[in-house]
N, C-alpha and C positions, 0 to 999 in steps of 0.2 A: 329415467332415460327411455326414450322410445327408439326401438331398433328392430328391424326384421331379423328373425332368427330361423335357423333350420329346426326341424322337429317341433314346429309351432303348433301342430295338431294336438299335442298333449296339454296345451294351455289355452285357456279362454281369454278373450279380451278383458283387460282390467285386473287379471290375476297377477300377483307378484311372483316372480320366478328368479332362479339363480341361473346365470349364463356363464359360459366359458368361451374362450377363443384361443387360438394357437398363440402361445407366448412369443414365439420367434417373430410372428407377424407384427405384434404390438411393439416389441422391443426394437425391431428393425425400423418401423415407422417413426418411433420416438427418436432413435439415433439419427436418422436421416433429417428429421425436422429440427432437432435442437443442436446436435453435435456438429454436423457437417458445416453449417455456416460459421460457427465459432472457431472450429479448427482452421477453416480457410481464412478467417480474420487474422489469427495469429501467424499463420503461414505467410500471408501477404505482408504483415508487418515485418516478419523476419527477412523476407525477400528484399523489401525496401531497405532494411538495415544493412543487409549484405551488399547491396548495390551502393552503399555509402550515402544514401539520401538522409536528409535531416528528419527530425521528428515529424514535422508536418507531412512530408512526403510519405513516410512510413505509415502514418495514420491514414492518409488518403488511399494508398494502395491496399492497406488492410481492410478498409471499408469497401473498396471495390471488390476485393475477393469475397467479403461477407455478402455483398449484393449478388455476386455470382452464385454463391451457395443458396441463397434464397430463390433466385431465378431457377436454379436446377431443381429445387424442391417443387416449385410451381409446375414446371414442365413434367416432372416425374408423377406428381399427383394427378395431373390431367390425363396422362397416359394410363395410369393405374386404375382409373375409375371402373374399368371393365372387370377388375378382380379386387373388390374391396375386402377389408378384414371381415371375416364371417364369425358369427356367434351361434352357439348351440345351447338350447335349453337343457339343463341337466337336472333341474329339480323345480317342481311347482310348490311354492310355499302356501301354507294355509292362510286363507283370507277371512 
């Protein structure tokens, strides 16, 4: 994997290194990317069911909520480009 890291002065190009990142940033990004659209999918299906719609209507509104979750992810990632997840070199491995 190629990635810009802080404290890169301790490693030379081509060396293998161990990196770390803030766990909450990685888990937050994963939750946003994977969980939010699926939670919205089931929420939309439940709303359709509560409104008394048939199965087709429930599936339709469920997928509409899923698409809304994906669209929110796209907008959020475009705005977050200014502060991406950062990595730090913690160890240079022998090569």
